[in-house]
C-alpha positions in Angstrom: 6.6 7.2 -8.6 2.8 6.9 -7.5 1.9 9.5 -5.0 -1.5 8.5 -3.1 -3.0 11.4 -1.0 -5.2 11.2 1.9 -7.3 14.4 2.9 -8.2 13.6 6.8 -10.0 15.9 9.1 -8.9 14.7 12.7 -11.8 15.8 15.4 -9.8 14.9 18.8 -6.3 14.1 19.9 -4.8 10.9 18.5 -2.2 9.9 20.6 -0.2 7.2 18.3 -1.6 7.8 14.8 -1.0 4.8 12.2 -1.9 5.8 8.8 -1.4 2.9 5.7 -2.4 1.7 2.8 -3.8 -2.0 1.5 -3.3 -3.1 -2.0 -5.5 -6.3 -3.5 -6.1 -8.0 -6.4 -9.5 -8.6 -8.0 -9.7 -12.0 -6.1 -9.0 -10.2 -2.5 -6.0 -11.2 -2.0 -3.2 -8.9 -0.3 -0.6 -8.1 -2.5 1.5 -5.1 -0.4 1.0 -2.4 2.0 2.4 -0.3 4.6 2.2 2.2 7.1 3.6 4.6 8.8 4.1 2.0 11.8 6.0 -0.3 9.6 8.2 3.0 8.2 8.9 3.8 12.4 7.5 6.8 11.6 5.6 8.9 13.7 3.1 11.1 11.9 1.6 13.6 14.1 -2.4 14.4 14.1 -3.7 17.1 15.7 -7.2 18.4 15.7 -7.5 19.9 12.0 -7.1 19.3 8.5 -4.6 17.1 6.9 -3.3 15.5 3.7 -1.4 12.6 3.9 0.9 11.5 1.0 2.0 8.2 0.2 4.7 8.2 -2.3 6.0 4.8 -3.7 7.4 3.3 -6.7 4.1 0.9 -8.5 5.9 -2.8 -8.1 5.9 -4.5 -11.3 2.5 -6.3 -10.9 0.8 -8.5 -13.4 -1.8 -6.6 -16.0 -4.8 -6.3 -13.9 -6.6 -4.0 -11.4 -5.7 -3.5 -7.8 -7.9 -2.2 -5.1 -6.5 0.2 -2.7 -7.5 0.3 1.0 -7.0 3.4 3.4 -7.0 3.4 6.8 -6.4 5.6 10.0 -6.3 4.0 13.5 -4.5 4.9 16.6 -1.9 2.2 18.3 1.0 0.0 17.0 0.8 -2.1 14.1 0.6 -5.4 16.2 -2.8 -3.4 18.3 -4.4 -0.5 17.2 -7.7 1.1 17.4 -9.2 1.9 13.8 -11.0 4.8 13.8 -11.8 5.5 10.1 -11.0 2.7 7.1 -12.5 3.1 3.2 -11.9 -0.4 1.7 -11.5 -0.5 -1.8 -11.1 3.3 -2.1 -10.1 3.5 -5.5 -9.0 1.0 -8.5 -5.4 1.2 -10.1 -5.1 -0.6 -13.4 -1.7 -2.4 -13.7 -0.2 -1.9 -17.7 2.8 -3.9 -18.0 4.9 -3.8 -21.3 5.1 -7.6 -21.2 2.3 -10.4 -19.9 3.8 -12.6 -17.6 2.3 -15.4 -15.1 1.7 -14.6 -11.5 1.1 -11.6 -9.5 4.3 -9.8 -10.4 7.3 -10.0 -12.5 10.5 -11.4 -11.3 13.2 -8.2 -11.5 16.1 -9.4 -13.8 15.1 -12.7 -14.7 18.2 -14.9 -16.1 18.5 -18.7 -17.0 22.1 -20.2 -18.2 22.6 -23.9 -18.8 25.7 -25.9 -17.8 26.4 -28.7 -19.8 28.4 -31.7 -18.1 30.1 -34.5 -20.1 
């Protein structure tokens, strides 16, 4: 499990906080991300200091560097006002046991052959 903790200082009331992360590969291609809006989870953010924790299992991505952007806004996933965004806030190195082609490894890959006479 990976935990990303985001320290946030809220100066004014945010009616509908939208807090999320976005992960991109070295070519800038969006790989995955999520927010409390996608989780349908209300995150109350009154004025003051808060720490927001994103917890998830890191997917089986190809061996490479991945930049994570964090953002805080007000609104819904479809339409929001961005309050703060830190592009490429940090980089995660994905180290896998085996190298494979593509962005991610297929879970439990198998092949079999049916021979027809």
